[in-house]
C-alpha positions, 0 to 999 in steps of 0.5 A, a space after each residue: 818472765 813477763 808476757 813481753 819476754 814470753 812473746 819475744 821467745 815465741 816470735 823468735 821461734 815462729 821466725 825460725 820454723 817459717 817455711 820448714 817442716 816444723 811450721 804450724 806444728 809447734 805449740 806452747 802448751 799448759 801452764 805458760 798458756 794459762 798464766 799468760 791468759 791470766 796475766 800471771 808471771 810465766 815460769 816455764 815454757 813447754 812446747 808440744 810438737 804434733 809430729 812423731 818424735 817431734 819433741 826430740 826431733 825439733 831439739 836436734 834440729 835446733 842443735 844442728 843449726 847451733 841455735 842452742 847452748 849445748 846438746 839437748 838433754 833427751 828422754 827418749 822413753 817419754 819423747 821429751 827434750 830440754 834445751 836452752 836457746 842461745 838467744 834466751 840463755 836464762 829460759 829453759 824450754 821443754 819440748 815434747 811430741 804430742 802423745 797418748 798414754 797407757 797406764 798398765 802397771 797399777 803400782 807405777 805412775 810411769 805410763 807407756 807413751 806413744 805419739 798421739 794427736 793433739 786431742 789425745 795429748 789434751 785429754 791426758 792432762 790434769 786440768 782443762 786450764 792446763 790443756 790450752 794450746 797456742 799455735 806459734 805459727 798462726 798465733 791462735 789459741 786452741 782450746 780443744 775441750 772447749 772449757 779451758 778458757 771458760 774455766 779460767 774466766 769462772 775460776 774453776 778447776 776440773 779434769 779434761 776427761 773422766 775424773 776417775 780415769 784422770 786420777 786413777 791413772 796418775 794420783 799426783 793429779 789429786 795433789 796438783 788440783 789441791 795445789 792450784 786451788 790453794 794457789 789461785 783460790 779457785 773452786 774445784 768442780 763437783 764431779 772432779 772433787 768427788 773423783 778425787 775423794 774416790 781415788 785418794 787410796 791411789 796416793 800410796 803409789 806416789 814416791 816420797 820425793 814427788 809428795 814432798 814437791 807437791 806438799 812444799 808448793 802447797 805450804 808455800 802457796 798464798 793459801 796453805 790452810 786451804 790446801 791442808 783443809 782439802 787434804 783433810 776433806 778429800 781423805 788424802 791426809 792419812 796417805 801422806 801424814 797420818 799423824 795429823 789426822 789425830 788432831 782434827 777434832 782434838 779440843 783446846 782449852 778454848 771454846 770452839 778452837 780445836 788443835 787442827 784449827 789452831 794449826 791452820 791459823 799458825 801455818 797461815 800466820 808464819 812467813 813463807 819460809 819452808 822451815 817455818 811452814 813445816 814447823 807450824 804444821 807439825 808443832 802440835 802434832 804430838 798432842 794427838 799421840 795416845 797416852 801409853 798404857 805403860 804407867 812407867 812411860 807416862 806422857 811426854 810433853 807434846 813438843 817432844 812428841 812433835 819433834 819425834 814426828 818431825 823426824 819420822 815425816 821429813 826424812 821420809 820425804 827426803 829432806 836434807 838433814 839441815 832442814 830437818 834439824 831446823 824444823 825439829 829445833 823450832 818444834 822442840 822449843 816453840 813452848 820455851 817462852 810459855 810463862 814468860 809474861 805478856 811482854 816477856 818480862 818474866 824471862 830471866 837472863 839465864 833462860 835467855 842465854 840458854 835459848 840463845 845457846 840452843 839456837 846457835 845463831 841470831 838468825 835461828 833465834 829470830 826464826 823461833 820468835 816468828 814461829 812463837 809469834 804466829 803460835 801466840 796470835 793463832 789463839 783467841 785474842 784474849 790469850 794471844 800475847 801479841 807483844 811477847 816476842 817483841 819484849 823477848 827480842 829486846 831482851 836478847 838485843 840487850 844481852 848482845 849489847 852488854 857482851 853476855 849473849 850466848 849465840 855461838 858460845 863454845 865452852 872454854 874447857 875441851 872435852 879431853 881436859 874435862 875427862 881428865 879433871 873428872 876422870 870420866 869413865 862413861 859418856 854419861 859422866 862427860 855429858 853431865 859435866 858439860 851440862 854443869 859447865 853450861 849451867 855455869 855459863 848461863 849464869 856468867 858466860 864470861 867465866 874463863 877456862 881456869 874458872 871453870 876448871 876450878 869449879 869442876 875440880 871442886 865439884 869432883 872433890 865434893 862428889 868424892 867426899 859424899 861417896 866416902 861419907 856414904 861408905 862409912 859404916 854406921 849402926 844400920 850398916 853392919 852388913 854393907 861390905 857384904 852387900 858390896 861384895 855380892 854386887 861386885 860378884 
């Protein structure tokens, strides 16, 4: 919401509480005060009431006067309530009593809470710029630390209390500080930064869902590379995504261009879509996987290793499977166009149809091109292939126009019929037959079911002929029947 709507809501509340027990006890607090001072759009309105049980009590008072849409949603353990005013149905208000906190359980971020003064409430918050209060009745800004307003002016992030206490109590505040630095491009106070570094080990207690929330906001911020750099420099990364620590100093074939530097630039260049940001972050993570000591295993291509890392990290962060599958697809195929030439001119129709089929939809294909473009541009200028994706895009459009594109393609031969034709006994045989039919479709997607069934039957017949030929005794095969009998036993 803009500043005008924000003040309309506060003025409405001021009139409501005039000459009641709530007068002079209700404050706007936190991000809404900060953003209003900065001239930023205001996302949420948090209200603090400096009376015992004030948050829930004020919500019930509003409900009793039929001023809110429904019964308030309350959280008695924390003394908070959520309400929506009938007068402003699109804005949710969070109401809370001013409180003090005590963190007794070292393995939990959930504090014991009790009513506290406005000063105690201020000192429990994460940053001075988020500890500013606005008295709805008097219209006065209350800056208890004496630093909040000045820190906004100086573009400085620091804790309202001892940094070690602030971050030890709730290590999510480390991530929030990094997030605000990335959002606003502000400097972190030296003492605050040192406190973050000393307490990163506490990130172990943060739940996966909360990690995801903070990481997502960092990646979607205007400066994701700054957030990632701070996660590295504070020592937080090993507690969140240890796989990325392995590529920090990993060289590329370009001078003064490490894999980590390339990753940061790629993340910056992709559009602000969370799937693309995650794919850009993890596309080269597989390069840091150590080579197996088992010579039989060898080294997997880095795109395959990176896809495995996607399937380790994103499920742990509780992402939905459709998001994970999209990110895994993007990471797996980000190298598909290597060798296609500066303008994509070396990409064959067969290869194009294959990636169209793997993409499934034109939208997913376009997402892949955006990742590839960012990956290309993140290299030094001489190797950036700046025009490649546009050429590939034109190629795809041409196949769509002539009716031979393979987005959403389905084989005309059913699995059941395929099984009957080849008399398949194993899933592997079915897979191999489907792959064969797909290879035919990549050459000519207009083949009918009858065409494919004939080709499949012919392939089966030739396989039988080869098998019969292999079983025919020759001068060196006198003992073959005995060998086969032993293998059957």
